[in-house]
C-alpha angles and dihedrals in degrees: 000000000000120000112273108264113246090230097048095126089052091067115101116236094264092053091045091050091052092050092049094048091046085052092230086128129026127232088241090056091049093048092047092049092053094043089052091051093045090049091052101042109021097073088068097030095051087197099129120050133185092024113196124240107286092218090057092047092051090049089053089050089052089053090053090051091051090051092052090049087058091049096256123130122183091206143289092311092053108157094348116141118243135177113197126214113272090246091064119092111236120174111255096013126097115247095214101159084208091292126132087213090063101040092115098039096120113185116240093194137028118258116235094263093049091047092052094048092047089049087056088057109261125147112222109225099175144308131288122239123255139171116274109289088350092280119143125020094257120091108228133116140164093247103057105004130232131326110222123213110266090222094052121007091203092071139055125278089212125235173060084251090035097127090052094049093046091049089051094049091049093048091242086131131020096222134358145201125229140165132234130209102144101002097310091145098032100047097053091041088055095047094046099046096244136115122267131179128196104201129221111282107276096017093107106031120211120227135202096035131153090224128027100174106060109013096085104124094089123062137174120237148151137287123189147162092238135034092237089058090047090055094046095049092047089053090051093049096044134085145091120291119189092218090062106059096191094052114118119259090195115106112264121247111283119270091229108075122233108209110221127216111244093211110115094005107147114219121183109209110212095179112176093341093257093309096314092115114058110223130195117240116280099019098097090046090053091051093046090052089056091049089050088061089056090048092049088060093052103272116143108233115185132170112251135185120231088232094206133092102269093192092055089050092052093051092047089048091054091054093050093044094051092045092054101038099043097066091053091052092044090057091055092046089067088070119093113270091359098140090062091050100047122088115254093241090060092047089050091054090049096047094045089058094054095098097032111132131204088243089057090051094049092049090052090047090055090054089050091050092050091049093052091051090048093054091048087059091046089058089063085073100041142022098221137013120221130201137143119289092212134023094207138043116246106296131215112296092229093061120089092214139332109283091201138017118209089340095311114118117236113234096198134030090253103039090103091068097049091125090074098057098077097070090040095051093047093045091236129146116257131185130201113211127187105262105172144279142287116263088261088065093230107084119070125206133198135217116222119221117191120200138201120272108295087005101136094118092056091046092051092046092052091046091052090051090053092044090060090056099055110045093142092051092048092046091065113113131196111258092019 
């Protein structure tokens, strides 16, 4: 075997896979390199929780090496370390969701996402931290504590996939999974200077799930340091499953990325929705600078109005959110002393839903249906929509959520991330790409591109075209 390269953890997952399969590095060397980095940085980063026994992980890596020696590869992730979000069921690991009530809830079986990633060859080393029950785009909980932003430990890493994004930015993992309900993939990707993709509704089916017919606002998906990794991981996670009736039977986007030309690409820039979305100073300028790079390559970037009642959308969103969150909280509330151990934001969601009627839900569903149809018509005039991922820069880690945005008070704990709900509510794919940094140089931001229904391939192609334009921006590392 060749000597382990000093920059091994700098390789993206595709490059690492190539090195492993060429047998220029061993799976044991890869595992040891990541365990060393996790041991050095994770105590402060608090990104990976419930780390498995290193001796067992190294033994699994040895097994992977022995398989390669016999000419057998499990898949492109063969022997590559992974830590899955703490909402994903992984055999032998607790699925805590950041809740003290679930700290001993050890999974007996793999969830569908874990099974697919293991089938592609990964070795699960632990779980990634998340806010309690995934609520609020700020990764802190009473079980494991907070995950600071790798670029500035005084501020939030975002969430709910904040542990995953921080681990990715710090090179504790080569690629990561996440999930997205109200920006839970996109927000942390933006604040950690990595790529995140919320797939089309049904592209990455969730199993097990107590309900497979209505609970379709949240979806699992990939985050990565490169667009080619993003495409590969999406391909691994995607595909029809008969237990999930609304999962897509259509073939997933190809694992091998097709880089699209940006010339002639029509991008509708929604901005702050004509002032509807309060935005902190500097964010719109950062996004517009990223869009200018598209335009310089021949893309057609034009301001566009949403063309739909944003207030009506918000009210319909609140109904759907309460209807889906409340039953999960209610199940926990059956446990002794649960109300004292559940975060107040979760209890608020539960209590707000107490008088919710089926008629209320159907009315909100009609608004959602109208909005989806409206966006389908909008895409006759453009190929992609663009808007900010976040409305604020990363905020102090000791705050639960921003109480105001640009001087406008927030009336709920999640109003500050309203910009993420449009893709979610319409079931459309949306990608967060690294757009730039705050003037202080420490806080990243992300531009959100929203694609047509089933439009992941076009989104990834456009992202790859942009990626080629900004190598210096993407080369920036936290702590550098």
